[in-house]
C-alpha positions in Angstrom: -17.4 15.0 21.7 -16.1 18.0 20.0 -17.5 18.6 16.6 -14.4 19.7 15.2 -12.8 16.3 15.9 -15.5 13.9 15.1 -15.7 11.7 12.2 -18.2 12.1 9.5 -19.0 9.0 6.9 -17.0 11.1 4.3 -14.1 11.3 6.6 -14.2 8.0 8.4 -11.3 5.7 7.2 -12.5 2.2 6.2 -10.7 -0.9 5.2 -12.0 -1.5 1.6 -9.8 -4.6 0.7 -6.7 -6.5 1.9 -3.8 -7.8 0.1 -0.8 -9.6 1.0 2.3 -10.7 -1.0 5.0 -12.8 0.7 8.5 -13.2 -1.3 10.8 -16.1 0.1 12.8 -17.0 -3.0 15.3 -20.3 -2.2 18.0 -17.5 -3.2 18.0 -14.4 -1.2 19.5 -12.6 -4.1 16.5 -13.2 -6.1 14.0 -11.4 -3.4 12.2 -8.6 -4.7 13.2 -5.1 -3.4 10.6 -3.7 -0.8 8.7 -1.4 -2.9 7.9 -4.1 -5.6 6.6 -6.4 -2.7 4.5 -3.4 -1.5 3.2 -2.9 -5.1 2.4 -6.6 -5.4 0.4 -6.4 -2.1 -1.4 -3.3 -3.2 -2.3 -5.3 -6.6 -3.6 -8.2 -4.5 -5.8 -5.7 -2.4 -6.8 -4.1 -5.7 -8.1 -7.6 -6.9 -9.8 -8.2 -3.7 -11.8 -5.2 -3.9 -13.2 -5.9 -7.2 -10.2 -4.4 -9.3 -11.1 -0.7 -9.3 -9.7 0.7 -6.1 -6.3 1.8 -7.4 -8.0 4.0 -9.7 -9.8 5.8 -6.7 -6.8 6.3 -4.4 -6.3 9.9 -3.1 -3.1 9.1 -1.2 -0.8 6.5 -0.2 1.1 7.0 3.0 4.1 4.8 4.4 5.2 4.9 7.8 8.9 4.0 9.0 10.2 2.0 6.1 13.8 1.0 7.7 14.6 -1.9 5.4 15.8 -0.1 2.3 17.1 3.5 1.7 14.7 5.0 -0.9 14.7 8.7 -1.3 10.9 8.5 -2.1 9.4 5.0 -1.4 6.0 5.9 -2.2 7.0 7.4 -5.4 8.7 4.2 -6.3 5.6 1.9 -5.4 3.4 4.3 -7.5 5.8 4.1 -10.5 5.3 0.2 -10.1 1.7 0.3 -10.3 
């Protein structure tokens, strides 16, 4: 294995907690926007991880959001946290 591509404990990704939020209101017009659903899922993951994970996050990445036309979806989620 090439040492320049091998992981070290400091750079190995881990799953520290999980969170899920399901939004299925009786009236679709009352559904949360996708960023709000993502923020709720992150809050659930934070609680699952003991309540201090969000303070330690260095970055939030989002891949291929196609459900809503945000200019900066991650920024919107961060504003909600």
